[in-house]
N, C-alpha and C positions, 0 to 999 in steps of 0.2 A: 341598412336602417336600424336604428337603435331606439328603443322605447325608453322613456325616463320614468323612474319609479322613485318614491320617497317612502322611506320607512317611518311608520308613526303607529301609536297604539289605537287600534280601530275602536276599542271600547271607550277610550277618552274622547276620540274624534267623532264617533258616531253621532249623527244629527247636528254636526257643526255647520254653520252656514257657509264657512269658507270653502268646504269640500265641493258643494254643488256649484258654488260661484266659479271655482277653479275650472270645473269641467265645462261650464258654459263658456267661459273665456277661451278655453282650449278649442272648443268647438268653433267659436267665432275666429280664432286665429287660423284653424285649419280651412275655414271657408273664406279667408282673406277679408274678413270684416274687422279691420285692425283697430278702428276707433272703439268699437264695441269691446274688443278683446283687451285693449289698453285699460278701459274703464274696469273691466272684471278683474284683471290682474292687479290693478292698483287697489281695488277693494280687499282682495285676498291679502295683499301685502300689508295693508292697514290692519285688517282683523288678526293676522297672525304676527303682527308687530315685527315684520321683517321676514319675508318669505323669499329664499334665494331663487327658487325656481320661477316664481311669479315675476320677480325683478328681471331675470334673464329673458323671459318671454316678453315683458314689457319693453325691454331694450330693443328686441328685434321688431316688435310692432311699431315702435317710433321710427326705427331705421326704414322700414318698409313703407310707412306713411310718407316719410319724407322723400325717399328716393324713388318710390314706386315699386310696383311688382314686376320683377323681370319676367320675360317670356319664358314659359316652362317652368315657372316657380312651383315648388312642392313644399309642403309644410314641414320642413326638416331643416335643422341648422347643425353646423359642425361645432363641436366643443373641444376644448383642449384644456389640459391642466398645466 
């Protein structure tokens, strides 16, 4: 398992609404509430005028909403470069 981290200036970002929205959306994703997670990740993407990590989670939410959650699903996805 690998955690995702993003480097940003905490002093500049402290109190920014996108950060709490991202955490809420991530919690919804991890709880398989994909419609709510999609809405949250979309908001973050709009607030940050393009947020790669939110876009990536949004893609996974949409895929899981469309195809359904497979048995034994865990909130982890593979990445490649």
